Every structure is written in structure tokens, then in C-alpha cells.
C-alpha positions, 0 to 999 in steps of 0.5 A: 394155339399149338404151343398151348396144347403141347405145354399141357401135361397129359395124365400118365396111364399105366399101359399094359401090354397083351401079355400082361392083360392076358395073364392077368385076366387067366389069373382072375378066371382060373384061380384054381387052375394047376400053374403048368396048365395055366401056362400052357393056356397062356402060351396057346393063346398067345400063340393064337393072338400072334396070328397064326392057324388056330389048328393044334399044328399052328398053334404049336409052331407059333408058341414063343419057346426055345424047344423044338417045334415038335414038342411045342405041337405036343404041348398043344395037343395034350393041352387040348385033350386034357379032361382037367382043362375042360373041367375047368371050363364047366365050373 
């Protein structure tokens, strides 16, 4: 019985990792958002998915980037205080 199950071919599934799914969803949900703003939002969401703190400093520290920690924290801070981001939230 085990041989029969092992010989059956399973259908091939196109698996997407979380980054690809997130990127695709953000593109569909925010088509009019500026590309750089969307990338910053993507980085902040990805940072939160990595299990870090949800504070501005925590999100900034967990961003996957080669820049200094100070600049990553500033990136999240500017994203959160960006009025254009909040404008897209209402549309």
C-alpha cells in the first residue's frame, strides 16, 4: 500500500513565499501609491512579520537592509508620519 501512494504523482503547486504574496497584494491594493513609498511600506510590514517589536524603533531595527540602524529607524518614522500614506488609506 505504501508503494502505491509513493508512486502517485502529486499535482505541482506554485508556492509563493510571504514576500512575494505581500508584494503582489500591496501592488494590487495600492496601484496609485508612489513606488518608493510602497517599498518603504513593504519593508515595514516585512519587518513586522519577522516577529520584532511593532514600535517605530523596533520596525526600523528589523528592516532587512545594509544601511545603518539609525537610517532604517528614520525611514519607518517618516513613513508613519507621511500624510500621503494616510491619504491612500482613505481611498
